[in-house]
C-alpha positions in Angstrom: 81.0 28.8 42.6 79.3 30.4 45.1 75.8 29.7 45.3 74.6 33.7 45.6 75.8 35.1 42.4 73.7 34.7 39.1 72.7 36.2 35.6 69.6 36.3 35.2 67.8 36.8 31.5 64.6 37.6 30.9 62.2 37.7 27.5 59.4 38.4 25.8 57.3 39.2 22.8 54.4 38.1 21.2 50.7 39.5 22.7 52.6 39.2 26.3 56.3 40.4 25.8 58.3 39.9 28.4 61.3 42.5 27.2 64.5 42.2 27.7 65.7 45.3 25.3 68.8 46.2 27.2 70.3 43.6 29.9 73.6 44.8 31.1 72.3 47.9 31.1 71.8 50.8 34.3 68.6 52.6 32.4 65.9 51.8 30.4 67.9 51.2 27.0 67.2 52.2 23.2 69.0 51.3 20.0 70.2 54.0 17.7 70.6 52.2 14.3 70.3 48.5 13.5 69.5 46.0 11.0 68.6 42.5 10.4 69.9 42.5 6.3 72.7 45.0 6.6 74.5 47.5 9.0 72.9 50.4 8.4 68.9 50.7 7.9 66.2 49.3 9.3 62.7 48.7 7.7 60.3 50.8 10.2 56.5 49.8 8.4 56.5 46.5 10.3 55.1 46.8 13.6 57.3 45.6 16.6 54.9 42.3 17.2 53.8 41.8 13.4 52.7 38.2 12.7 54.3 37.0 9.5 52.2 35.0 8.6 53.3 31.2 9.7 53.3 27.8 7.3 50.4 25.8 6.6 47.6 29.0 8.4 49.5 27.4 12.3 49.2 30.2 15.0 52.4 30.1 17.6 51.4 30.9 21.0 54.4 30.6 23.2 57.9 30.3 22.9 60.2 28.1 25.7 63.9 28.1 25.6 66.5 25.6 27.7 68.5 28.7 28.8 67.0 32.3 28.9 70.5 33.6 29.7 73.7 31.8 30.3 77.1 32.6 31.4 79.8 31.3 28.6 83.6 30.9 29.1 85.4 32.9 27.3 86.4 31.2 24.0 83.7 28.5 23.6 80.6 28.4 21.9 77.3 29.2 23.4 73.7 27.0 22.1 70.4 28.0 22.7 67.5 25.4 21.7 63.8 27.3 21.5 60.6 25.6 21.2 57.1 26.8 19.9 54.1 25.6 20.6 50.5 26.0 19.6 47.5 27.1 21.6 46.6 23.7 22.0 50.0 22.9 23.6 51.2 21.0 20.5 54.4 21.4 18.9 54.3 24.2 16.1 55.9 22.3 13.2 57.7 23.2 10.0 57.7 27.5 11.1 60.2 29.7 9.6 62.5 30.8 11.7 64.7 34.0 12.3 67.2 34.7 14.8 68.7 38.2 15.3 72.0 39.0 17.3 73.1 42.5 18.8 76.4 42.8 19.8 77.1 44.7 23.3 79.6 44.9 26.1 78.4 43.4 29.2 77.4 46.1 32.0 78.7 49.1 29.6 75.1 50.8 30.1 75.0 50.4 26.3 72.3 48.6 24.7 73.2 46.7 21.2 73.6 49.6 18.7 72.8 46.6 15.8 70.8 43.9 14.9 72.1 41.3 12.3 69.8 38.7 11.2 70.4 35.0 11.1 71.1 34.0 7.0 72.6 37.5 6.5 76.5 38.1 5.8 76.6 40.0 8.7 74.5 37.4 10.9 76.5 35.1 9.9 79.8 36.2 11.6 78.2 35.6 15.0 76.7 32.3 14.1 77.8 29.0 14.0 74.4 27.4 12.6 71.2 28.2 13.2 68.0 25.9 12.4 65.7 27.5 9.6 62.2 25.7 10.3 61.3 24.3 13.3 61.7 20.4 13.3 58.9 18.0 14.4 59.1 18.5 18.5 58.6 22.5 17.3 62.4 23.6 18.4 65.2 25.5 16.7 68.6 25.4 17.2 71.1 28.3 17.4 74.5 27.9 17.8 76.8 31.5 18.7 80.3 31.0 17.9 83.0 31.6 20.4 83.5 34.8 21.6 86.8 36.7 24.1 86.3 38.1 27.4 84.0 40.8 28.3 81.8 39.9 25.3 77.7 39.8 25.1 74.9 38.8 22.6 71.9 38.9 22.8 69.2 37.3 20.6 66.0 38.0 19.6 63.7 35.4 18.0 60.8 35.1 15.6 59.2 31.9 14.8 56.4 31.7 12.6 54.2 34.3 13.5 55.1 35.1 17.0 58.2 37.5 17.3 60.3 38.7 20.4 62.4 41.5 17.3 60.7 45.0 16.8 61.9 45.5 13.3 60.0 49.1 13.4 62.3 50.1 16.8 65.5 47.8 15.7 66.1 46.1 18.8 64.5 42.7 20.5 61.7 43.7 22.9 62.3 40.0 24.3 65.9 38.5 24.2 68.0 35.4 24.8 71.9 36.5 26.0 75.2 34.9 26.6 77.8 36.9 28.4 81.1 35.2 27.7 83.7 36.2 30.5 86.1 34.1 32.9 86.2 33.7 36.9 89.0 36.2 36.8 87.3 38.6 35.0 85.7 42.0 36.0 83.1 42.8 36.1 82.0 39.1 35.8 79.2 36.4 36.9 80.0 32.8 37.5 80.9 31.1 34.6 78.5 27.8 33.3 75.5 29.3 35.8 72.2 29.8 33.2 68.7 31.5 34.0 65.4 30.0 32.6 62.3 32.2 32.3 58.4 30.7 32.2 56.5 32.6 30.6 59.4 33.5 27.6 57.5 34.6 24.9 53.7 33.9 25.1 50.1 35.7 24.6 48.0 36.7 27.0 44.7 37.9 27.5 44.3 41.7 29.4 43.4 41.6 33.0 45.1 38.3 33.7 47.6 37.3 36.0 51.0 36.0 34.9 52.9 34.0 37.3 56.3 34.6 35.9 58.7 31.8 37.2 62.6 32.4 37.4 65.1 29.1 37.6 68.6 30.2 38.5 71.1 27.1 37.6 74.6 26.1 37.9 76.9 23.6 36.7 76.5 22.1 40.4 72.7 22.5 40.7 70.2 25.4 41.6 71.3 28.2 42.6 69.8 29.0 46.0 69.8 32.5 48.2 69.8 34.6 45.6 67.8 37.8 45.2 65.8 38.8 42.3 64.0 42.3 42.4 61.4 43.1 39.7 60.4 47.1 40.2 57.6 48.8 38.3 58.1 51.5 36.1 55.1 53.4 35.2 53.0 52.4 32.1 49.7 51.4 31.8 49.7 48.4 33.4 47.4 46.8 36.3 49.7 45.9 38.5 49.1 47.5 42.2 51.8 49.9 43.3 51.1 49.5 46.5 52.4 45.7 46.2 56.1 47.6 45.3 58.0 47.9 48.8 59.8 51.4 49.4 62.8 50.9 47.4 60.4 50.7 44.5 60.0 46.7 44.2 59.6 43.6 45.2 62.0 41.3 46.1 62.0 37.5 45.6 65.0 34.9 47.2 65.9 31.9 45.4 64.7 28.5 47.4 66.9 25.2 47.5 65.3 24.7 44.0 66.8 27.9 42.4 63.4 29.5 41.8 61.3 32.3 42.3 58.0 33.3 41.1 56.4 37.1 40.9 52.5 37.4 39.6 51.8 40.1 37.8 48.2 41.0 36.3 48.1 41.9 32.8 46.4 45.6 31.7 43.5 46.4 30.1 43.6 45.3 25.8 46.8 46.7 24.5 48.4 48.1 27.9 51.9 48.0 28.0 53.9 47.6 32.0 57.3 47.9 32.3 59.0 46.3 34.9 62.4 46.7 35.6 64.5 43.7 37.1 67.9 43.7 38.9 69.4 40.5 40.6 71.8 40.8 43.5 74.2 38.7 45.6 72.0 37.5 49.2 75.5 38.4 51.1 76.7 41.6 49.6 73.8 43.2 47.6 76.3 43.8 44.8 75.0 43.6 41.6 75.9 40.3 39.4 74.0 40.9 36.6 73.2 43.5 34.0 70.0 45.4 35.0 66.7 44.3 32.6 63.6 45.7 31.8 60.1 43.2 31.4 57.3 44.1 29.6 54.1 42.6 29.6 51.6 43.0 26.4 48.0 42.1 26.9 45.7 41.3 23.6 
């Protein structure tokens, strides 16, 4: 596997949402119709980041995942482990968990048209197993059924009061994603690679600098020499546009640790800062993942 090819997934929600609303698309995505419980309609009465009372009165402050995005060998299952913590850094124990699955074709330019919740007949068609409540470590596990090549599933997550899935918009503003492929499929990405983002889902005060750390890994170790571009797309964010390059973005190159860091300052209260993220090969500058949209929402 070439060390210069990667696939990056970025997600987020809550008061600070790092929103991957259309991984694999070439423009800002919009979901036309979806439902976590049925294939036809979605209630629009809930706000995208609404609090769905967590058990025991415990507020979930942030979510982490072992893999934010992963490239999976076609015909095999994909597993995500999500950890929820409180503002005190303690595991968010016994919190209700819901996963939302959005199937799509990778790099098609068409985001998921439907989303299906775990525990429903539609969701069960894509899910092998899932955790309904967090354990004593604040963890929840999702296992997606094996899929053929050229398949992608984006995953929104709600744990307690913190959700990356917007019921009003019918899509995941922040998501995990799995892309099934083979080395000979075109287009493709390196099978077995995965990416983690920190923070992934977290609350953040207004006017605070948040360092976004992207870690790129492969079965043989960290991936060095890949580029990750971050470009502002307007909105009410407070990140200075003078810091962006002439091409409309800031580019970071992964080092020997497979890591890049990009610091973003959140806007004023309730401000939104949309950011487009593109991953390329350092040697050819060809796209090696779908375009992503990150969005910081400050409280």
